[in-house]
N, C-alpha and C positions, 0 to 999 in steps of 0.2 A: 687661645685657651678658653674653653667653655666655662662660663660662670654658672656655678651650681646653686648659688644663694637663692635664686627665685624658686627652684625646685624644693629646696629645704623649707622655705617659708610657706610653701603650699601644703606641706604634709599636715601640720596641725590644724589648718583651716579645713581641709577635706576630711580628715579623720580626727575629730576633737577627742583625743585620748591623752591622759596624763603621761603615759609612758613614752609618747612620741614628742615630748617637749625637748628631750635630750638630742643633741646633734648626732651622736653615733646611732641612735635609733632611727632618726630620719634618713641617715645614710643607708642603714640596713634595709629599711622599707623600700627606698628607691632602687637599691641594688636587687632586691627580690622581685620587685614589680617589673624590672627590666629583664632579669634572668629567667624567671618562671615562664613567661610566654615564649621566649626564645627556645627554651628546652622543650616546651609543649609542641611548638610548631615543628621543630626538628624531630621530636618524638613520634609524630604522626607517621613520618617515613620510616623511622626506626621500627615501629610496630608493623607497618605494611610490608616492609622489605625484610623483616626478621633480622634486624641488625643489632639486637640487644647485646650480643657477645662482642661486637665491634665497639660499642660504647663502653662496655666493661673494660676492654683492653686499653682504650684510650684513658679511662679514669685511672687505671693502674700505672700508666705511663707518667701521670702526675707525680706519683710516689717517687719514681726514678728521676724525674726532672728536678724535683726539690732536692733529692739527695745529691745530684750532680752540682746544683747551685751551691749547696752548703759546703760540699767538698772543695769546690773551686773558688769559694769566697765571692761568687756572683749572686746577684739578687734572685732568690728562688721564684719570685713573682714574674721574672723574665725568662728564666730557664725552663720553668714549668710549661707555659704555653708554647714556647719554641720547640721543646722536645715533643710535646703532645702533637703539635702540628706536623712535625717530621714523621712521627710514627703513623699518624692517620694517613698521610699521603703515601708512606711506604707500604702500608697494608694494601691500599688500592692498587698501587703499581705492581706489587707481586701477584695480587689476584688476577689482574688483567694479563699478566705475562706467564702465568703458571697453569698447569693442568689440574692442580690441586683444588679441592673444594674450598669455598670461602671460610667455612668453620675450621678447616685444617690450617689454613694460612694464619687466621686470627689466633688460633690456639698456639701455634709456634711463636708468634710475636708475644702473646700473652705470657707464655712460660719464660721467654727470654727476658722480658721486662721485669717480671717478679724476681727472677734470679739475679739480674744485674742490680736492681734496687737493693735487694738484701745484701749482696756482696759489698756494695758501696757503704751501706749503713753499718755493716758488721765491722768495718775498719775503725769506727769511732763510736763509743758507747753514748756520747752526748748527742749524736745525730739521731739515735733511736728515740730519745726523749722528745726532741724537737719535732720529729715526724708525726707524733701522735695527734697533733692538732689538725694535720691534713687528713688523717683517717676519719675524724669526726666532723671537721669543718667548723667554721665560726664566722657567720655573715656579719656579726657585730664588729668585726675588726676591719671591715671594708673601708677604704678611704676614697678621697676625691679622685685620685689617679685611676683606680679601678673602675669607678663609676663612669668616668669619661670614656674609658675603653669599652665598657658595656654599652654606652650610648652609641658609639660608632658600630659596634658589632650588631646591635639591635637594628640599626638602619640597614646594614648590609644584609642581614638575614631576612628582614621583611621585604626588601627589594628582590632578593633571590626567590623568596616564596611567591611573591606576586607574579614574577616573570616565569618561574620554572616549576610551579607546583604541578600543573597538569603534565608537563613534560617529564617530570620525575616519576609520576605515576605510570606514564607510558613506558619509560625505561625500566621501571620495576617489574612491569608485566612481561616485557620482552625486549631486552637490549638489542637483539638482532633485528627485530622488526622496527624498532625505533631508529636504528642506524640506517635501515633501508629507506625510511622516510626522511632521511637527511638531518636527523637530530645529531648534534655533536655529543654523543654519549660519553666519551672520555672526559670532555670539558665539564659536563654536568656532574659526573661522578667525582672528579677531583675537587670541584668547587664545593659540592655537598660534604665530602669527607673533611675538607679543610674547615668549613664552618662548623660542622658537628664536633670536630676535635676541639675547636676553641670554646664552644659552648660547654662541652664536658669539662674542660680544664677550669673554666670560670666557675662551674657548678661545684667543683671540689671545694672552693672557698666557702660556699654556702652550706652544703650538706655533707661534705667529706667524701672520701673514696668509696666508703661502704654503701652510700645511699644515692650516688649519682645516677645509676641506672633507673632507680625508682622515680627520680625526678623527671626522667625522660618518658618512661613507658606507662606510669600509672595514669596521668591525665589522658594520654592517647588511648589507653585501654578502656578507660571510663567513657570517653567520647564514642568509641566503637559500640559500646553497649547502648548508647543513647540515640545513635543515628546510623543510617546505612549509606549515607552519601559522603564522598570524600570532602566536599566543602563543609558540610555540617560537622564532620569529625574535626576539622581544623578549628572551627570557631568554638565548639564545645570544649576542646582540649585547652584552648586559651582561657576560657571562662573558669574551668576547673583549676588550672594552674595558678591564676592570679588570685582567686578567692582563697585558695588553700595557702598561698604564700602570705597574704595579708593576715588571715585568721591565725596561721601558725606563729607568725611573729608576735602578734598582739597577745595571744594566750601564753606563749612562752615567757613573756615579760611580766606576767602577773605574779604577785608574791605567792599566791596559793599554788602556782604551777611550777615555776622555776625549772623548766625543762629545756633541753637543747633545741635551739630554733630549727635547725635542719630536720631533726627527727620529728618535731611537732608539725612542720609543714607536710612531711610525707604522710603522717598519720591522718591529717585532714584530707589529703588526696585519696587515701585509702577509704576514708568514710564516704567520699564522693563515689568511689568505685563500688562499695557495698550497696549504696542507694541505687546506682545505675544497674547493678546486677539484679536487684530485687525488682526494679521497674521493668527490666528486660524479661525476666521470668514471668512476671504478672501479665505483660502484654502478650506473650506467647500463649499463656494459658487462656487469656481472654478471647483471643482470636482463633484458638484451635477448636 
């Protein structure tokens, strides 16, 4: 079992802020600092491969996964990632074996997920009330168990990105050409879909179903405005995501703000995007 006490004790030392003296705030900060760069790293490929609709479908599978957990008296924090992982792999499997376009396959899954989730929730009015917290998210409720899972997922994603970043770019440009050069295209696609599905599901806890896609694509879109290289885009996305996560949590905890943490994080990311857009326009005008 990973001892998290050392991490918690480091938080007020690194960021001396009164609001971070509480343990639940320390847990929220560590959770966001782990989750935000994972979402940004995977978001680079989401933007480059135009997979925002895929991420949106997975986020809505969380809604159905929670409903199934509540209906079957299982822990929703287990049924949600399990169901999301199943859906993510299922979408990739159908895409690879079907002549339909990617958007069509994802749209079919998306519609079925929403319909199934609503059908389950409609059976019990109390479920609808419990589901609202998953629509908006609440990182302040994260616990030691979730942080340990995030640590493991963080290591897995960073290893995958270090090993497969360039290979994934190659596959995104031309899967046929990548396969001709003996890249295991299917293995990379399934692994990426599985990791992205888990990141999306964990992100639901932080920002809710409604804002998950923004957590993935806004830092990556900002990074694309700031650099033209794939490597630069990766590191800029990480910087934007981490600074937005920390600033969003600290501001949302202030008495004069009292805003939802997830929404505040996304607003800071959007401020980064606006700055990057202005900088991009200015640089084009300057060199034109």
